[in-house]
C-alpha positions as CSV (number, residue, x, y, z in Angstrom):
1,M,22.5,2.6,-1.9
2,Q,24.0,4.2,-5.0
3,P,22.5,7.7,-5.9
4,E,21.4,6.4,-9.4
5,I,19.4,3.6,-7.8
6,R,18.0,6.0,-5.1
7,K,16.7,8.5,-7.8
8,F,15.2,5.6,-9.8
9,L,13.3,4.3,-6.8
10,E,12.0,7.7,-6.0
11,H,10.8,7.9,-9.6
12,V,8.9,4.6,-9.6
13,R,7.3,5.4,-6.2
14,L,6.3,9.0,-6.7
15,E,5.9,9.4,-10.5
16,R,4.9,6.0,-11.7
17,G,3.0,5.2,-8.5
18,L,4.3,1.6,-8.2
19,S,3.8,-0.3,-5.0
20,E,6.4,-0.5,-2.2
21,N,6.8,-4.2,-2.9
22,T,7.7,-3.5,-6.5
23,A,10.2,-0.8,-5.5
24,V,11.8,-3.2,-3.0
25,S,12.0,-5.8,-5.7
26,Y,13.7,-3.3,-8.1
27,A,16.1,-2.3,-5.3
28,R,17.1,-5.9,-4.7
29,D,17.6,-6.7,-8.4
30,L,19.6,-3.6,-9.1
31,A,21.8,-4.1,-6.0
32,D,22.7,-7.5,-7.4
33,F,23.7,-6.1,-10.8
34,S,25.6,-3.3,-9.0
35,A,27.6,-5.9,-7.0
36,Y,28.3,-7.7,-10.3
37,L,29.7,-4.4,-11.8
38,A,31.9,-4.0,-8.7
39,R,33.3,-7.5,-9.2
40,E,34.0,-6.7,-12.8
41,E,35.5,-3.3,-11.8
42,R,33.0,-1.5,-14.0
43,T,30.4,1.3,-13.5
44,W,26.9,2.0,-14.8
45,A,28.4,4.2,-17.5
46,D,30.6,1.2,-18.6
47,A,27.6,-1.1,-19.0
48,D,27.1,-2.2,-22.6
49,R,25.2,-5.1,-24.3
50,T,28.1,-7.5,-23.9
51,L,28.3,-6.8,-20.1
52,V,24.6,-7.3,-19.6
53,L,24.7,-10.6,-21.5
54,R,27.6,-11.8,-19.4
55,Y,25.6,-10.8,-16.3
56,L,22.6,-12.9,-17.5
57,S,24.9,-15.8,-18.1
58,D,26.2,-15.4,-14.5
59,L,22.7,-15.6,-13.2
60,K,22.2,-18.9,-15.0
61,R,25.4,-20.2,-13.6
62,R,24.2,-19.3,-10.1
63,G,21.2,-21.6,-10.8
64,M,18.5,-18.9,-10.9
65,K,15.2,-19.8,-12.4
66,A,14.0,-18.3,-15.7
67,A,11.3,-16.3,-13.9
68,T,13.9,-14.7,-11.7
69,I,16.2,-13.9,-14.6
70,A,13.3,-12.4,-16.5
71,R,12.4,-10.2,-13.5
72,R,16.0,-9.1,-13.2
73,M,16.0,-8.1,-16.8
74,S,12.8,-6.2,-16.4
75,A,14.3,-4.2,-13.6
76,L,17.5,-3.5,-15.7
77,R,15.4,-2.3,-18.6
78,A,13.4,0.1,-16.5
79,F,16.5,1.4,-14.8
80,F,18.5,2.0,-17.9
81,R,15.6,3.7,-19.7
82,F,15.4,6.0,-16.7
83,L,19.1,6.8,-16.9
84,V,18.8,7.6,-20.6
85,R,15.8,9.9,-20.1
86,E,17.6,11.6,-17.2
87,G,20.7,12.1,-19.3
88,G,22.9,9.8,-17.3
89,L,23.5,7.6,-20.3
90,T,23.5,8.1,-24.0
91,S,22.2,4.7,-24.9
92,D,20.3,1.8,-23.3
93,P,22.4,-1.4,-23.2
94,T,19.4,-3.6,-22.7
95,A,17.5,-2.3,-25.8
96,S,18.3,-5.2,-28.1
97,I,18.4,-8.0,-25.6
98,E,15.6,-10.5,-25.6
99,V,15.1,-12.9,-22.6
100,A,13.0,-16.0,-23.0
101,A,9.7,-15.7,-21.2
102,P,9.5,-18.1,-18.2
103,E,7.3,-21.2,-18.6
104,E,3.8,-20.2,-17.3
105,H,2.3,-22.4,-14.7
106,L,-1.4,-22.6,-14.0
107,P,-2.3,-21.2,-10.6
108,R,-2.7,-23.7,-7.9
109,V,-6.4,-24.1,-6.9
110,V,-8.1,-25.9,-4.0
111,S,-11.6,-27.2,-4.2
112,E,-14.6,-25.6,-2.6
113,E,-14.7,-28.5,-0.1
114,D,-11.1,-27.9,0.9
115,V,-11.8,-24.2,1.4
116,E,-14.7,-25.2,3.7
117,R,-12.4,-27.5,5.6
118,L,-9.7,-24.9,5.9
119,I,-12.0,-22.2,7.3
120,G,-13.7,-24.8,9.5
121,A,-10.4,-25.6,11.1
122,V,-10.6,-22.2,12.9
123,R,-12.2,-23.4,16.2
124,R,-10.7,-21.0,18.7
125,P,-13.6,-19.2,20.6
126,D,-11.4,-16.3,21.6
127,A,-10.6,-12.9,20.0
128,M,-7.8,-14.4,17.8
129,G,-10.1,-17.1,16.6
130,L,-12.7,-14.5,15.5
131,R,-9.9,-12.6,13.8
132,D,-8.6,-15.6,12.0
133,R,-12.0,-16.7,10.7
134,A,-12.7,-13.1,9.6
135,M,-9.4,-13.0,7.7
136,L,-9.9,-16.3,5.9
137,E,-13.5,-15.5,5.0
138,T,-12.6,-12.1,3.7
139,L,-9.7,-13.4,1.7
140,Y,-11.8,-16.1,0.0
141,A,-14.9,-13.9,-0.4
142,T,-13.0,-11.0,-2.1
143,G,-9.9,-12.6,-3.8
144,V,-7.8,-9.7,-2.6
145,R,-4.0,-10.0,-2.4
146,V,-2.7,-10.8,1.1
147,S,-1.0,-7.4,1.2
148,E,-4.3,-5.7,0.4
149,L,-6.1,-7.7,3.1
150,L,-3.6,-6.8,5.8
151,A,-3.5,-3.1,4.7
152,L,-7.2,-2.7,5.4
153,S,-8.1,0.0,7.8
154,L,-11.4,0.6,9.6
155,E,-12.4,3.4,7.2
156,D,-12.0,0.9,4.3
157,L,-14.9,-1.2,5.5
158,E,-18.5,-0.6,4.5
159,L,-20.2,-3.6,6.0
160,A,-23.7,-2.2,6.0
161,A,-23.4,-1.7,2.2
162,G,-21.6,-5.0,1.8
163,Y,-18.2,-4.0,0.3
164,I,-14.6,-3.1,1.2
165,R,-12.4,-0.5,-0.4
166,V,-9.0,-1.8,-1.5
167,F,-5.8,-0.1,-2.6
168,G,-3.9,-2.4,-4.9
169,K,-0.8,-2.2,-7.1
170,G,0.1,1.4,-7.9
171,N,-2.2,2.5,-5.1
172,K,-5.2,2.0,-7.4
173,E,-8.5,2.0,-5.5
174,R,-11.2,-0.5,-6.2
175,V,-14.4,-1.5,-4.5
176,V,-14.9,-5.3,-3.8
177,P,-18.2,-6.8,-2.6
178,L,-18.4,-9.0,0.4
179,G,-20.6,-12.1,0.7
180,E,-22.9,-12.4,3.7
181,V,-20.7,-15.0,5.4
182,A,-17.7,-12.8,5.3
183,Q,-19.8,-9.8,6.4
184,D,-21.0,-11.8,9.4
185,A,-17.5,-13.0,10.3
186,L,-16.1,-9.4,10.1
187,T,-19.0,-8.0,12.2
188,L,-18.4,-10.6,14.9
189,Y,-14.7,-9.9,15.0
190,L,-15.1,-6.1,15.1
191,R,-17.7,-6.3,17.8
192,Y,-16.2,-9.0,20.1
193,G,-12.7,-9.7,19.0
194,R,-10.8,-6.6,17.9
195,P,-11.6,-4.6,21.0
196,L,-9.8,-7.3,23.1
197,L,-6.7,-7.1,20.9
198,A,-6.6,-3.3,20.5
199,R,-4.2,-1.5,22.8
200,D,-3.8,1.8,21.0
201,R,-7.0,3.7,20.2
202,N,-5.2,5.4,17.4
203,E,-4.4,2.1,15.6
204,N,-6.9,1.8,12.7
205,A,-5.8,-1.5,11.2
206,V,-8.6,-3.9,10.8
207,F,-6.6,-7.1,11.6
208,L,-4.4,-6.9,14.7
209,N,-1.9,-9.3,16.1
210,R,-1.6,-10.2,19.8
211,F,0.4,-7.1,20.5
212,G,-2.3,-4.9,19.2
213,R,-0.4,-3.9,16.0
214,R,-1.3,-4.5,12.3
215,M,-1.0,-8.2,11.4
216,T,2.1,-8.9,9.3
217,R,2.3,-11.1,6.2
218,Q,4.6,-13.5,8.0
219,G,2.2,-13.8,10.9
220,F,-0.7,-14.5,8.6
221,W,1.3,-17.0,6.5
222,N,2.1,-19.0,9.7
223,L,-1.5,-19.0,10.7
224,L,-2.7,-20.2,7.3
225,K,-0.1,-23.0,7.3
226,G,-1.3,-24.2,10.7
227,Y,-4.9,-24.2,9.7
228,A,-4.1,-26.0,6.5
229,R,-2.4,-28.8,8.5
230,Q,-5.3,-29.1,10.9
231,A,-7.8,-29.3,8.0
232,G,-5.8,-32.0,6.3
233,V,-5.7,-30.1,3.0
234,A,-3.4,-32.0,0.8
235,E,-2.5,-29.2,-1.6
236,Q,0.0,-26.6,-0.5
237,V,-2.1,-23.6,0.6
238,T,-0.8,-20.1,0.4
239,P,-2.6,-16.8,0.6
240,H,-2.4,-16.6,-3.2
241,T,-4.0,-20.1,-3.5
242,L,-7.2,-18.6,-2.0
243,R,-7.0,-15.8,-4.5
244,H,-6.7,-18.2,-7.3
245,S,-9.4,-20.4,-5.9
246,F,-11.7,-17.4,-5.6
247,A,-11.3,-16.5,-9.3
248,T,-11.6,-20.1,-10.5
249,H,-14.7,-20.8,-8.5
250,L,-16.3,-17.6,-9.8
251,L,-15.6,-18.5,-13.4
252,E,-16.8,-22.1,-12.9
253,G,-20.0,-20.6,-11.5
254,G,-20.6,-18.6,-14.7
255,A,-19.1,-15.2,-13.8
256,D,-18.0,-13.0,-16.6
257,L,-14.3,-12.7,-17.2
258,R,-14.3,-8.9,-17.2
259,V,-16.1,-8.9,-13.9
260,V,-13.5,-11.2,-12.4
261,Q,-10.7,-9.0,-13.8
262,E,-12.2,-6.0,-12.0
263,L,-12.6,-7.9,-8.8
264,L,-9.0,-9.1,-8.8
265,G,-7.6,-5.7,-9.8
266,H,-5.8,-6.9,-12.9
267,A,-4.7,-4.2,-15.3
268,D,-4.5,-6.7,-18.2
269,I,-7.3,-9.2,-18.9
270,S,-4.6,-11.7,-20.2
271,T,-3.6,-12.1,-16.5
272,T,-7.1,-13.0,-15.6
273,E,-7.4,-15.5,-18.5
274,R,-5.0,-17.8,-16.7
275,Y,-7.9,-18.8,-14.6
276,T,-10.1,-19.9,-17.5
277,H,-8.6,-23.4,-17.6
278,V,-11.3,-26.0,-17.3
279,T,-11.0,-28.4,-14.4
280,P,-11.7,-32.1,-15.0
281,K,-14.7,-32.0,-12.7
282,R,-16.2,-29.0,-14.5
283,L,-15.5,-30.7,-17.9
284,R,-17.5,-33.8,-16.8
285,E,-20.4,-31.7,-15.5
286,V,-20.7,-29.7,-18.7
287,Y,-20.4,-32.9,-20.8
288,R,-23.2,-34.6,-18.8
289,N,-25.5,-31.6,-19.0
290,A,-24.9,-30.8,-22.7
291,H,-24.4,-34.1,-24.6
292,P,-27.7,-35.9,-25.6
293,R,-26.3,-39.3,-24.8
294,A,-24.3,-38.5,-21.7
């Protein structure tokens, strides 16, 4: 890794407090631009507006989606601003470049019935079955990101009080309430399931894999896909699908947008507003209840 990139990543981790996932994404994007500079026999100091525009055209020729290109440009902006502040460059070559915002898609959502079928597909009576049900119930009950779910440690659980402590993007802490069903599932897992999976008494992760170590995102993803197939859920279900469904179902039930923003850990309420689209089912219900001739 080039020293300029290394210093920048240290900056975003330590001074800006960005998550490790964001830092890794920055590193990948900047490595791609660095490789492009090498092919062009140029350096960071040689980068000007024309070179950056040629790089963006190269991304398009490679068939990259608008969202990926926008993310690459965001990484370049942050990096070049850092170099200018640090005195490594006298001007920012990205300052006057505008990239079209990618088309925004509504989050994929599954129905409450599909969520019930998905969680009901967990029928294993063993420790891993208790763990899987606890993970799915917690994910849907709280709307946390999958990274936040799997990062939970035992000291983050306050089951008697009915909430969990979550550390989200930028290591920002928030408290998220648990429903009774998720509380019960977690209690059963911690009492009868986790002790059978734990091999190291110093391991404090809540959710353990069969080797007694913290469950990975890939491991959870594989489990979720398997249960979705067993449940016959037609929609493609991802961990983020359950997060979207959590938010949408809360709003459809009358929850305040600001409350949902806080629960999801969104810094900007405009991000939460994506969930305010009205489903056809909800539209019909409101119409029947409100119109005098419905």
